[in-house]
C-alpha positions in Angstrom: 0.0 -0.1 0.0 3.3 2.2 0.7 3.6 2.2 -3.0 0.4 3.6 -3.8 0.9 6.2 -1.4 4.2 7.1 -2.6 3.0 6.6 -6.4 0.2 9.1 -5.7 2.1 11.7 -4.6 5.0 11.4 -6.6 2.5 12.1 -9.4 0.2 15.0 -7.8 3.3 17.4 -6.7 4.6 16.7 -10.0 1.0 18.1 -11.6 1.2 21.0 -9.3 4.8 21.5 -10.2 4.0 21.6 -13.9 0.9 24.1 -12.9 3.1 26.6 -11.1 5.0 26.8 -13.9 3.8 29.5 -16.6 5.8 29.0 -19.9 4.9 26.9 -21.7 6.4 27.0 -24.7 5.4 28.9 -27.5 1.8 28.9 -29.7 2.0 26.9 -33.0 0.0 30.1 -34.3 3.1 32.3 -35.1 5.0 29.3 -36.0 2.7 28.8 -38.7 2.9 32.9 -40.4 7.1 32.5 -40.3 6.8 29.4 -42.2 4.3 30.9 -44.2 6.5 34.2 -44.8 9.6 32.2 -45.7 6.9 29.8 -48.1 6.3 33.6 -49.9 9.8 34.8 -49.7 10.8 31.6 -51.4 8.3 31.6 -53.9 9.5 35.1 -55.3 12.7 34.7 -55.0 12.4 31.6 -57.3 10.1 33.7 -59.7 12.2 36.5 -60.0 15.2 34.1 -60.5 13.4 32.3 -63.7 11.8 35.8 -65.1 16.0 37.1 -65.2 17.2 33.7 -66.6 14.2 33.7 -69.1 15.3 37.5 -69.9 19.1 36.2 -70.1 18.4 33.3 -72.8 15.6 35.3 -74.9 18.9 38.0 -75.3 21.1 35.4 -76.6 21.3 35.6 -80.3 19.5 32.6 -82.2 17.8 31.3 -79.5 15.2 28.6 -79.9 13.1 27.3 -77.4 14.0 23.5 -76.7 10.9 20.8 -77.9 
């Protein structure tokens, strides 16, 4: 019976410590916003690079698109 009492006291003490700790980490919303922002910036950079590459390729004399 003392083992059950010990486990009960240890569990309630640990739960009380967890409830007291106010710093529980960051919510997922700011993380999702940051990820969305990074994906948006990566898409813009890729689009700009693709446009620059196409302009550079079209500036080559006698250029033909691959078929």
